[in-house]
N, C-alpha and C positions, 0 to 999 in steps of 0.2 A: 524633532525634529521632523517637521512635515516637509513635504513638495517634494521635487524631481531630487535635491540636496540630498533630502531625509533617503528617499529610496534608493540613493546610491551608496550613500552609508553602510547604510544595511545589506544591500549588494556586497560590498567590502567587505564587511565584517563575517559575511555567512562565507564567501570564497576563502578567508583565510584560516577560518573553523575548522572547514573541507580540507584546508592544507594540513592541518595541526593534525587532525583525525584520520585522514587518508594516506599521509605520508609519514608524521612524523614519529606516530605512535607504532609500536609493534601490536601486532594482531592480536597475540596470545595464543595458548594453546591449547588443543582438547585431550580432555582427559579421556581418549577413545571414542569410535564411531560408536553416535548413537543410534538406539533400533529403530526400526518402523515404528508405527501409530498401531498395537495391536488392532485387529478388526475380528477378535473372537467374541461369538454371541455368547451373553452366559452369563460373564463376569466382568465388574466394573475395571477398565481401565485405573493402575496403579502408580505408583512414583516409577520415573525413568532411574535405572542406575548410571546413566553420564549424564555430566552438565559440561556443555562445550561454551568455552571460555574465547573459541577464534569466530571473527566474523565472517557469514557465512559469503557465499560469492553473491547473491543480492542484494546482501545489504553495501555490501564495494561496491555493487554495480547502480542502487541508489540514491546511496548516500544521502539518508535523511537526517544526517548531522549537520550539514550544510544549509539545513532549513530552518532547525532550532534557535540560530539565535533571532530569526525571524517569528516564529513561529513554533510549537509543541502540541498543537491541537485541544490547547485547555478550554475548557467551554462548550465541544460539542460533542456530543451524545452519538456515539454510534452502535446499533442496532446490529447483535449475530444471532441471523435466524438459523438456529441449525440444531444440536445436542443439549443447548445449556452452557455455562463457562461456570466455572469452577471458581468462587468467591477466594478457595482456602489456597489459590496458586500464589506463591509470597510476590512472584515477578506482575502481579495485578492487584497487589493489597490494597482496598481504600479506591479501587477503578471498577468495581463491575455494582452494580443495583441489582436489588431485588430479582428483579426481570419476571418473566410470563411464561406459564406452560402452558399451551391450548386447551387442555383439559383440566385448566386451572392449577393455581398454585403460583408456586417461586418457579423460577428455572437459574439460579446462582448456584447449583450443584450440576455435575455434568459425569455421567458414568461411562458416557463413550467417548473422553477425551477430546472430539473432532474440535467442538466449538471452541473449549477451552486454548486450544493451538492456536483456530485464526483469530482467535483476541489475542492471542499474545501476540501474533505477530502487527497486530493493529497497532494495541497502546502497553505492551509490557514495559514496563517500570524499569531501568536499568538498575540492578542490586550487585552489590557488591560481593565478587566472585560467581553470580547466577549468570553469568550469559552478558547475550548482545539484548538489549531495547525493541520496541516496537518502534514503527513508522512513527505514532505521535504519541510518547508515552503522557503526554498527558490530557489526554482524551479519555471519556467516562464510554464503559459499554456496558449497554443494556441487551443481556440474556433474553431471547426468546425462543424457546424449547416447543419443536416440532414434529422431532422421530416420536415414536410409538415404544413400547417396549421391545419391537424386535428390531427396533434402530431403523425403521421405515417411515416413509413420507408418504404425502397420497397431495392432491391437488386442494382440496378442502383444507387440510392440516395448514398447506403455506399459506393460502390464500387470509386465513386465520394469524397466523403467523404476522404477515405483513402488516395486518390491520391493527393488529398490539401494539408491535412495534410504534406504528406511525400515531395513534393514539396517545402512547406513552412521552410521546416526545421527541422521537427521534431525528436528529437530524440526516444522518446518513444509515441506509440498510445496506447490510450486507448478506446477502443470499448466496450459501456456500452451494448448495447443491438443488436440482429443478428438477421439474416433470415433464413426461412429454405431450401431455393434454394441455391445451391452452381455456384452459375453463371460463366461463364467463364469470364467477366468482372472484379466479386469480387474477381477470384481467380489470374485476372494478377494484380491486385490494389494489393491484398497483398504481390504477388510477386516481383512486382515494390519496395515497400516498404523493405523486405527482403533485397533485393541486393541493397538498400542505406542507410544499415548496420541500420536501423532501425527496433524498438524491439515492435512487435503487441502485446497488449495483450489483451486480450478481455475473455468475460463474456461465462459462458455457458449459453444455452435457457433454463428459468426458469420460464418458463410458462406450467401450465399445461398442457397434451395430453390429446386428444380426450378421453372418459369415463373416466376420472379419471386416466388414465394411464402413464408414463414416458411421458414428453414432448421431441418432436423429436429433433434430431441431428441441433443445431444451428450453424450458419454460417457468420462471420471468424474463430471461435471459432474449427469447425472442421477440419480446414486446418493443416496439421502437421508441417508446419513453423511457426502456431501463438499459441502465452502459453493460453493454456484454461483454466480460473478458475472457481471454485465454488466455493460457500458459504458454510460455516458451523456456525451454531448456539451455543448460550454459551452453551448448554446441547452437543454439539458431533454431532448434526445430521446436515447431508447433506441437500443441498437441492435438488429439483428433476432434475434428468440427466438424459436423454438416454443411457443406459447402453453402449453404441459405441459410446459417443460420444468424448473419449478421451481425460478426463480430465486431467492435468497437474500439478496444483495446487490448494490447498485450504485457505482459509482467510476468518476470522472475517466477516459476511453477516450482519451485524447491521453497524449502525454508525449516528453521527450526522452529518445535511446536512443543512450548512450556507442557508440563505436564500439566494434570488437574491435582497434582499434591508434590510437594516438594521442590527441591530446586532445577531436578532433572528435566532434557528434551529428546523429544521423539524428532524423528525426520516423519515431515509431509511432503505431498508434492499434490500438482494437479494444477487445475483450473481453479479449485478453492483456494489456494495458496497465494493463485496471483489476484482471484478478485480481493482477499486480502489486503494485498499489497496495495490496491490501486484506492478500498476504502479508508486506509490510513492516508494516504496521499487526499487523498478527499477530507477530512479530516481535516490537516495542516491547512488547506484552500478554504475550508469554509472558516477558521478559528481568524486566520489571515485576512479574510477577504470578508466579512461577515453582511458584506452590504449588499453580495451577489445571491443571485438565483439558483435554484438546483439543475436549472434549465444552463444559467452561465458556468457554474462550477464545471459540469461535465464539458461544456465548450472547452473551457481552459485545460484539461486535463487531456483533450482531444488532440487540441489545436498546439499544443508546445511538446505533446508526444514528438520520437525519432522515428523520421523517416528507416525504413533498412534496405536493404536489397542481397542477397547472396546465401540466403540459407536454404537448405534441404526441403524444406516445404513453408509454402507460405502461410501467415495469418496475414487476419485482416486487421485495421487497425495498424497505428506505428507502436512504440516502445515507450512506454511511461518515462515522462522525465521529473524527477520528486521535483529538484530543486527550481528548474522552470515555472513548472506548474504555478510556485510560491510567488515565485521572485520574477519571473518576467511580465512584460505589460501586453498582456495577448488580446488579439479582439475576443468583442462580447457577442454573446447569441444575437445571430440578425445582421450582423457583418456579412461581407462575401465573406466565402470558405475560404481557410488557407491551403493553398498547392498543396498536394502531399506527393512526392515521388512515390510512381506503384513500385510495388516488388514487397519480398517479405523482410523480414526484421534479422538482424546480427546483433547476436548476443556474443561477444568474445569469451573462449571460455577464464581466459585471467584478463580479465578488466583492467585494462589500462586507467592512467590518471581521467577524472570524470572532467567536463568542461568547467565546472567553477573551479576545482586542482588548479586549469591551464590559464584560467582567468585572475586567478588570485597569482599564481606565479609570473604571469608579465607584469600583474598591477606593483608584485615587489621589485620587482627590475626597471622598470621605470619609476618609483619612487629612490632607487640606488641609482640611477641616472641622472635625475635632480638633483639630487645632493651632491655629486659630485661636483654640477654645474656651479652650485651656489657656493662651493669648498672654493673654485679655481675663481670664481667672480670676486670674490671677498681678498683670498690672497693679492691678486693684482689691482685691487682697489689698496691695498697698505702697503703693494713695492710703487706704488705709483707716489703716495705721500713723503716717502722716507726723504729724506736731502738727496742731493746728485755731490 
């Protein structure tokens, strides 16, 4: 089915699925609190002893399942430019390409565990007893390792990593961490990606500045052609970011990270996690709207975001709305900007029914009323035909 009728029907299907998933299905139970992702240098991250089966608040808020009847991200390649991604993680089985290390070789292993955790947020496949899936569970992951033996990065490594992701055919590039120096080499790498119609999604710098102040502007997020993402907590508080960092979008800053091996999970957080959620939704949009350019995808993500107000700290941009980004009839790049109310973003601690769920409820109620009216009319006609 094509045209407006097809879009309406697809939208109804999506909202009904959202009701079934968010309202009618139990969340499940966790086997304890997962530990934070270890950051100890000198040893590789191993399996987590805890497998979480309940849906975390970020996924309840974003409700990616409402978009899955329309798209699950198939055919889209998301590059994760970080510490590599473990192809041995069960939740990413068959989803991870060989990738590339900036010093040569493959990147489908991950000693640090950070790249694997972020890749799982983007594209983890739902597995039996293995916990929640990712935002775009049919997308493909292209790992690019930019960390050195001491888990550090440099502007040169980051620039090389972005170029490798671009030439390898990425549709979306996720840059989880940045640098504080906007070198010409890094700017050229971003420009080359954008020229190749690649959407670059980057976390704003989420490290504390000297003396407890705001951190400096991070790059590549500080470049205007990059979609800069900041984190928002369950209480609506935004992560630390420079006042002139130019944040474009906000997303939940906490999540479950799959371990490099085994089915367990680690707790992860910060702007990197928020950027991973955005990259996952970008994959859904690029799969469902293959004719859109990277600039139009970016505009769609920003213009369908939910404006807010009333949190304890302001954050640039609106809150990511996964279903609207995929399904809404959003304006394209070049159209007049959509007015967005000024103010910070509000995220409820316990998210209520999503917009998709509310629409689905109204749809079901309307159908029920129509059924009653038809039944009443039928009975009336039958009664009028009986002999007096």
